[in-house]
C-alpha positions in Angstrom: -3.1 20.0 9.8 -2.9 16.8 11.8 -0.9 15.2 9.0 1.5 18.1 9.1 1.8 17.9 12.8 2.5 14.2 12.7 5.1 14.5 10.0 6.9 17.2 11.9 6.7 15.2 15.2 8.2 12.2 13.4 11.1 14.3 12.0 11.9 15.7 15.4 11.6 12.2 17.0 14.1 10.8 14.6 16.5 13.6 15.4 16.1 13.3 19.1 15.8 9.6 19.4 12.2 9.8 20.8 10.0 6.7 20.6 6.7 5.4 21.8 7.2 3.0 24.7 4.8 -0.1 24.6 3.6 0.7 28.1 2.5 4.2 27.0 0.4 2.7 24.2 -1.1 0.2 26.6 -2.0 2.9 29.1 -3.8 5.0 26.5 -5.6 2.0 25.1 -6.8 1.2 28.6 -8.0 4.8 29.0 -10.0 4.4 25.8 -11.8 1.4 27.3 -12.5 3.1 30.7 -15.9 4.9 31.0 -17.3 6.6 34.1 -20.0 3.9 34.3 -17.6 1.0 33.8 -15.2 -0.5 31.3 -16.2 -1.3 27.7 -14.9 -4.1 25.5 -12.3 -3.7 22.8 -14.9 -4.8 20.3 -17.3 -2.1 21.4 -14.6 0.5 21.1 -13.5 -0.7 17.7 -17.1 -0.6 16.5 -17.5 2.9 17.8 -14.4 4.3 16.1 -15.4 2.6 12.8 -18.9 4.1 13.0 -17.8 7.6 14.0 -14.5 7.9 12.2 -14.4 5.1 9.6 -11.2 3.8 11.1 -10.1 0.2 11.3 -8.5 -1.0 14.5 -5.1 -0.7 12.8 -5.8 2.9 11.7 -7.0 3.8 15.2 -3.8 2.4 16.7 -1.6 4.3 14.3 -3.5 7.5 15.2 -2.9 6.8 18.9 0.8 6.2 18.3 1.1 9.4 16.4 -0.5 11.4 19.2 1.7 9.8 21.8 4.8 10.4 19.7 3.9 14.1 19.3 3.3 14.4 23.0 6.7 12.8 23.8 8.5 15.2 21.4 6.6 18.2 22.8 7.7 17.3 26.4 11.3 16.6 25.2 11.9 20.0 23.5 10.1 22.3 25.9 12.8 23.7 28.2 10.8 26.7 29.3 8.0 24.4 30.6 10.5 22.1 32.4 12.2 25.1 33.9 8.9 26.3 35.3 8.2 22.8 36.7 11.4 23.0 38.6 10.5 26.5 39.9 7.0 25.4 40.8 8.5 22.6 42.9 10.4 25.2 44.9 7.5 27.6 45.2 4.9 25.2 46.4 6.3 24.5 49.9 7.3 28.2 50.2 3.7 29.4 49.4 2.0 26.7 51.5 0.9 24.8 48.4 -1.3 27.7 47.2 -1.7 26.9 43.6 -3.1 30.3 42.7 -0.1 32.1 44.1 2.3 29.8 42.4 0.5 30.3 39.1 0.8 34.1 39.5 4.5 33.8 40.3 5.2 31.7 37.2 3.1 33.9 35.0 3.1 33.5 31.2 0.8 34.9 28.5 -1.8 33.5 26.1 -1.5 29.7 25.6 1.7 29.7 27.8 0.0 31.1 30.9 0.3 28.9 34.0 -3.1 28.3 35.4 -4.7 27.0 38.6 -8.2 25.6 38.7 -10.6 23.2 40.4 -12.0 20.1 38.7 -15.3 20.0 40.6 -16.8 16.7 41.6 -15.9 14.1 39.0 -16.2 10.3 39.0 -13.4 8.3 40.6 -12.8 6.8 37.1 -12.5 9.9 34.9 -10.7 10.3 31.5 -8.8 13.5 32.1 -5.2 12.7 31.1 -4.5 10.8 34.3 -5.2 13.6 36.8 -8.1 11.8 38.6 -6.1 8.6 38.7 -3.3 10.5 40.6 -5.8 12.4 42.8 -7.5 9.2 43.8 -4.3 8.0 45.5 -3.8 11.2 47.6 -5.0 12.1 51.0 -7.1 15.3 51.4 -4.8 18.3 51.1 -1.9 16.3 49.8 -0.1 17.5 46.6 1.2 15.1 44.0 4.6 15.1 42.4 4.6 16.7 38.9 2.9 14.5 36.3 2.8 14.6 32.5 -0.8 14.6 31.2 -1.4 11.8 28.8 -3.2 14.3 26.6 0.0 16.1 26.1 -1.3 19.5 27.1 1.3 20.1 29.9 2.7 19.3 33.3 0.4 19.1 36.3 0.5 19.2 40.1 -2.6 17.9 41.7 -4.1 18.5 45.2 -7.0 16.4 46.5 -9.7 18.6 48.0 -12.5 16.1 48.7 -13.3 12.5 48.1 -16.4 10.3 48.5 -17.1 6.6 47.7 -17.9 7.5 44.1 -16.5 11.0 43.3 -13.6 13.3 44.1 -12.7 17.0 43.7 -9.2 18.1 43.0 -7.3 21.3 42.4 -4.6 21.4 39.7 -1.7 23.6 38.6 -1.0 23.4 34.9 2.2 24.3 33.2 1.5 24.3 29.5 3.7 23.1 26.6 4.3 25.8 23.9 7.6 25.0 22.2 6.3 22.5 19.7 3.5 24.8 18.4 5.9 27.7 18.3 8.4 25.8 16.1 5.6 24.5 13.8 4.2 28.0 13.4 7.7 29.3 12.5 7.9 26.7 9.8 4.5 27.8 8.4 5.4 31.5 8.6 8.7 30.8 6.8 6.8 29.0 3.9 8.7 25.7 4.6 5.5 23.6 4.7 4.0 22.5 1.4 0.5 21.2 1.2 -0.1 19.1 -1.9 -3.8 18.6 -1.3 -6.1 21.6 -1.2 -9.6 21.3 0.2 -11.8 24.3 -0.8 -14.6 25.5 1.3 -18.1 25.5 -0.2 -21.3 27.3 0.3 -23.4 24.5 -1.3 -25.9 23.5 1.4 -26.3 20.1 -0.1 -22.6 19.4 0.2 -22.5 20.8 3.7 -25.3 18.5 4.7 
């Protein structure tokens, strides 16, 4: 499934002229090395991915590039989400920055539903797609400009609710991306995706172990 997703993202990227900028890759690489209890070395991270996934550093970087490219394509093609971002920008001041009311106004169903939620107290250094990083720079009650999550799950507005020397609490308004998944599903449903390798499930407990 990941290989299919990556291949489709690469196809769309070529058609749209979408690329991975060096600074995007560097930012995600730095996020990988940032833990709540402090940074780790590149060597430690490489050893971890090799142990857990069997990936060399070069393979890990290719996987990271693939994910960033897919995210860039998903943001590029999702007009519905970008239209909702524009509408949210108008609604927020009108509704006194009430994220729940804005989410209700924007609506949506299933995976496309706009949502408002609270993070709870999280470390000042927290891997959450860049939301904590943005919240850390706000004053209490202040709302950020729209941001693109580095995880590629949508657009966000962030409001800082509380901050201590070590933690903070923020509210977020998320406008999800749906167009990429819709197009990929349409290709599957139309029988236009061919899988040349089939992996059968098994009930053999020895194999499962």
